[in-house]
N, C-alpha and C positions, 0 to 999 in steps of 0.2 A: 406845366403839363406837357408831356411829350407830344410832338406833332402827330405821330402815328396814332396815339391814343385819342387825341382830339378829333382827328379825321374819322376814326372808327366810330366814335360817338356821333359825329356829324352824319355819317352815312346811315346810322341806325335811326336817325330822326324820321318822323313821319311826314316832314315837310315835302311837298311835291317838288321834284327837281325842276320841272318845267317853269315854276314860278321864277326861277333864276336864269332862264334862258336869256343870254345876252343878245343885244342887237348886233354886235360885231364879234364874229368868231370864225376861225378857220375850221371847216368841217370837210376834210378831204377823204378820198378813197383811192387806193392804188388799184389799177387794172393792169396787171402784168400780162405780157404776151410770151415771154420766155417759158419754154417747157409746156406751153398751153397747146394741146393738140386739136382743140375744137375748131379753131379758125380754118385750118387746112382741110377740114372735112366739109366745110360749108361752101356753098356758092357765094359770090359777092352779094347777091340779094339777101341770102340767108344770114350772112355776116352782118349786113347793115341792120336787119331786123333784130338780130341778137344784141347788137350794141345798143340799139334804141331801147330794147327791153331792160338792159343793164342800167342805162341812164335813167329811165323812168323809175326803176326801183330805188336807185340811189337818191334821186330827188325826193321820192316819197319818204325816205328815211332821214331827210333833212340835210343831205350833203350839199355843199356849194362849190366844190372843187374836185375835178377829176385829174388824177395823175396817170396818164395813159402812156404805156411803154412803147415808144416808136422806134427805138434803136436797141433791141435786146442783146444783139451780139454782132457788132460791127456790120449791121445790115439795116434795112429800112422798112417801115410800115407806111411808106410814101414813095412816090417816084423820085429817084435821086440819081444824079450823074456821078456822085462820089462813092456810093456804096450800093450793093445789090439788094434786090427785094429779099425780104426775110423768108426763110424756110418755114417759120412759124405761121406765116400768113398763107402761103400757097402749097406747102409741103415740099418744095424744091427750092434750094437757095438760088437766087438770081432769076427765078421764073416769075414773071409778072402775073397778077391775077387776070382772069379772062371771064367776062370782059374787064378791061383795065379800069380801075377806079382808085381813089386816093383816101385811104382810111384816116390819115391825119386830118385832112381837110374836112372830111365827113364828121369826125369827132369834135372838131372845133365848132362847126356849124350846129351840130346837134346839142352839144353841151351849152353853148350860148343860147340856143333856142329854149332851153330849160332854165336859164338864169344862172348857170354854173360856169366857173372858170375851167379852162383846159391848160394843164401844165404838161408840156412834152417831156417825157421821161427817157433819159439816155443812160446806158451803161458805157462808161468811157473806154475801158481797156479790153474787155472780153471780146474774143474773136470766134472761138469755137466752144461748144458746150458738151462735146463727147469726143472719144478717142479717135475714131476713124472718120470724122466729119470731113467731107470734101468741099472745098471752097470753090465757087464759080470762077470761070476764067477771068472775068472782069474785076475780081477782088484785088485790092491794093497789095495784098500779100504776094501775088504773082509778079508784081513789078518791083517790090522792095522786100524780099524775104528776110534780109538782114535786120529789119526793124522789128521782127517778131520773135517771140520765144515760146517754147512749150514747157510748161511747168510739170511738177510731179503729179498733178491731178490729171495729166494727159490732155489738158486744154491749152489752146494757143491764146496768147495775149500780145497786145502792143507792148513793147518794152518802154516803160515810162521814162527811161533815161535818155531817149533820143529826142532832141528838140523838134525834129521833123514830125514826130508823132503828136507832140503837143500842137504843132501848127495844123496838122491834119484834123485833129479833133475840134480845134477852133474853127476850121473851115466848115466842118459839118454843122456846128452850131450856128455859125453865121448864115449858112445856107437855109437852115430851118427858119430862123427869125426874120430873114429877109423875105422869104416866100410865103410865110404863114403868119396868121394873126394869133399866135399863141400868147397866153398870159404870162407864162414862165417857162424856163428851162429847169429841169429837175434831174439831179444825179443821185444815185443810191449809194450804198455802202461799199461797193466793190471797187476799190482802188488797186493797190497791189493785191493779189489774190489771198484768200484765207490760207494760212499755212497748212501743208500736208506733211505729216510725219516729220515735222521739224526740218524739212528740206529747204535749202536756200533757193531763193528765186534766181534763175540763171541769167543774171545781167552783168557778168564779169566783163564782157566786151564793151558794153556801153559805159560801164564804170571806169574802165581803163582809158576810154576816150574822153570822158567828161567829168570824172570824179574830182580832179584837181586837188587831190590830197585830202578831201573831206572824209570824215568817218563814213563808212559805207551806208549805214542806216540813216544817218543825218542827210546824206546825199539823196537817198530814196525819198525821204520826207520832203526835201527841197524840190525834187522833181514834181511831186504832187502839188506842192504849194504853187509852183510856177504855172501848172495847169489851171488851178482854180483862179489865181490872180489874172491870168490871161483870158480865161472865159468871161470873168466879170467885166473886164475892160472891153472885150469884143462885144458883149451883149449891150452894155450901156453906151458904147460909142455908136452902135448901130441903131438901137431902139431903146432909149433910156428908160422907158416904162416897163420893159420886159424884165421880170425878176429872175434871179438865180437862187434856187433852193437846193439844199443838200440834206440827204437823209442818212446820217452816219449810223454805224453800229452804236449801241446805247452807252458805251463806256469810253470816255476819252482816255483817262489814265486812272489806275488805282492809287489811292492815297499812299499805299506802301511804296510806290515808285515815284510819287511826286506829291508834295504837301498840298498842291492845289487840286489834286484828284478827288475822286468820289470814294466813299466808304464801301468799296466793293472788292471782290477777289476774282475778277473775271478777265477774259480776253480784252485787249485794248486796241482802239483805233491806232494809237500813237506808235506802239511797238509791233503790233501784229499786221496792220494794213498800211503802215507808214503814212498815216493820214493825221496830221496835226490839226484836227477840225476846230479846236478852240482858237488857234491862231487865225483862222479864216474869218471868224466873226470879229475878233479883236482888230484885225486889219480892215474890216469893212469890205471883204471880198465876197460876201454872200448877203442876200436879202432875207432869207429865212433858214433856220436850222430845224430839222425834223428828226430828232434822234429816235431810233427804234427801241422803245422801252417795252419790248414784247414779253417781259416776264410778269409773273404774278406779283402782287403787292409785297409779299413777305419773303420772296426768294432769297435765300441766305447769301449766295455769292453776288447777286445783283438784284436788289429789291427795286422794283419799278417805282415804289413810293419814294425811297431815298433818292433815287436818280432824278425823279421829277423835281425835287427841291434843288438838287445840284445843278441841273440844267437851267432852272429858273434863276439861280444865283450867278450863272455864267452866260447869260444871254448877250451881254456886251452891246446892248442897244439895238440889236437886230431882233426880228420876230423869232419866236420859239414856239413850235408846235410839237405835240407828243405823238409819236407813232405807236398805235395800240394794236396788239394782236387780238383779233376777234375770238379765237379759240381760247387763249389764255385768260381773257377777260370773262368769258362766259362759262368756262369749265371749273373755275375755282370759286368757292364760296367767299363771301366778304369776311373781313376780320371781326372777331368778337369785339364788343357784345352784339354786333349786327347779326341778324338771322337771314339776311338776304342770300339767295342761292348763287349769286354771281357777284363780280366785282365792278360791274358797269357803273352803277351810281357812284360808288366810291371814287373810281378813277375820273369820272367827269367832274364831280364836285372838287376833287383835288386840283384838276387842271384849272378850274374856274376860280379857285381860291388863291392861286399863285399870280402875283402881279405881272410877271414877265412871260407867262404862258398865254398864248392867244388862241389856242384851239387844239384839235386832235385830228389825226388821220388814221383811217382804218385799213388794217392789213389782214387778208386781202379783201378788196372790194367785192370779189365773188362770194365771200362768206356773208357779206351784208345782203347781197341780192338773193342768196339762198336762204336768208332769214335764219341763220344758224342759232339754234336754241332761242329763237324769238328776238334776236338783237334788233332786227329791222323794225319790228313792231314796237319795241321799247324806245328806240331812237325816234321813230316817226310820231309816236303818240305822246311822248314825254320829253326826253332829254334833248331832242333836236326838233321839237314840235313847231316852233316858230321859224320863220325865214330869217337867216342871219346874213349880214354882209361880211364879205372877206375883209379883214383889217386893211387899213390904208398903210402906205409906206412913206412916212414923212421925210426920210433922208433922201428920197428920190425927188419928191415934190410935196409941199405942204399947203399949196394954194387951192382953196375950194373953187370949183367951177360955178358958173352962173346957173340959175334955175332954168328949166325949159320955158318956152313961151307959147302963147296961143293954144292953151289947153282947151279942148272942145270935145263934144260928143258927136260921133258920126255913126248912126245906126246904134248898134250895141257896143261900140268900141270907143274908148277914150283915145284921142290922138293929140299930138303936140309937136312943136318944132324944137329942134336942138338949139341951144344957145350958140350965138355966133362968137367965134374966136379963131385967131390965127396961131395960137399956141397949141402945139401938138399935145402937150401934157394936160391942157385944160379941156381938150375936146371931149364931147360926151362919149363915154364908152358904153354906159348902160343907164338905166333909170330905175328908181324905186317908187312903187305905187303904194300909197297908204289909203286907208279908208277909216272914216270916223262918222259918228252920228252927226247930223246937221248942226246940232247945238253944242257939240263937243269941241273943245279947243284942239287945234292941230298940234300934236306932240310928236315931233320927229324923233324923239328918243324912245318911243314906245314900240318894241318889236312886235307886240300883239297886233298892231295896226297895219303891219306890212302885208300887202296882198301878193306882191310879186317883185322880182327883179327881172327886168326885160332888156334885151339888147336891141330892141326895135323901138320906134317912137309911137307905139300903140299898145293897147291892152283891152282885151275883151272883158266886159263887165259880167260877172256872175250874178244871176238873178234869183238865187234861191232865197234871198232875204228881201222882203218888201219894206219900203220906207224911203225916207229922204236921207241921203248920205253925202258927206263931204269927202271928195277924193282930192288927194294932194300928191303931186309928182315931183320928185327931186332928180337931180343929175348926179351920176357917178362919173368921175374922170378916169383916165387910164390907170391910175394907181389907187383907185377906190376912195379918193376924197369925195365927199358928198356936198352938194350945194347947201348953203345955210338956210335958204328959203325954198319954198315950193310953189309951183303953180297950183291953184285950187279951183274946184268947180263943185257945185251942189247938184246932185242928180236924184230924181225920184224913180224908184224901182217898183 
């Protein structure tokens, strides 16, 4: 039976998808700031309230990781000595918010307060987003204009051919992970820019200096390879537990151009953006890949269903999550014989059926918070109903931490002590709180029993249910390994 037919029949089944909610699953949401005008129109207090509302809605929809764009265009949503404040935050490039505050630090604290990870999302090469954009006086461009180019789209970019530019981007990333407690650094699909009218990228000067006789396109790919390899080393040399994730365009290469490629007839990372994304996971230069499979299941030139299988088969031992378009998922009906009005269930069941796919990420997160065509309701009440833990990263560390100690009740709050360790990787990052009936065995594999993931050593007991309950608390370390045992206590409510 063909895989597509099998999954169409599977999606048509009346089995409730929440019965298959896994305990471990990446459930991300992108919150982009580029081209977003709402932030500049708000006061800092209004912006903080708005961001909290977004986080509350994403948590209610079952998300457990926020990919927040902190460097949309060679600028910063945080105070930086390297790059200017973003115009998308304040309305004017280089102008600090007034009163000054730190959106990145705020998002880390508020995401963690809701039991969600915060991945700092950077665009590596983009400098301007419009033709006549004026860069502030402190921008690197004014000190080193020779390292920048303007492409046919009238936007300015770092020239990836200059080693100094790679070093600068590495410096930006190191600054972030040194000063901030982020869970990951995330890069999107914009490496060399998307082609405009088949115009060549204007890098002849850097190619003449550093090409060393290489084929021009191979040299461009090599430049991006060096950036990714260098970023991975920088991150893991500085804080080994911080992950590097890449969200590439959904097609590596078409099979017509490479026998290892996918059965697609679409634009390619490899030849179009000079991003050999498959090489990066093969070399172990990334911790997760998050390909943007934004198409409908059956799209002729790039079927998201066929591509899900291809990426599953090419995970190369790293985590693989699927980037899902909210609109494409909700606008298209499921494949026959299913009568479902959208493709949400099909796509989630597909991702959960594939051995090397560990979750999904929703684009854009604002469409989740707007409950586009009811997607937040469906996720929160069904497909992401139970709390899920972000998968662990065993190639970074595979040793489970110790359980918390001295679990006790103080008023209406459970409190406990962190396990003692001098190993940074084994230190408690968060805790998982489970609840069972008093006479029920403690089953740490049961996602239905999870009450919360908390980054503090306490948890407020909800009292809507009367009875005697056994609470169990486990430790999560910095790469999401969970303690194999739990601290337990019986409480009467």
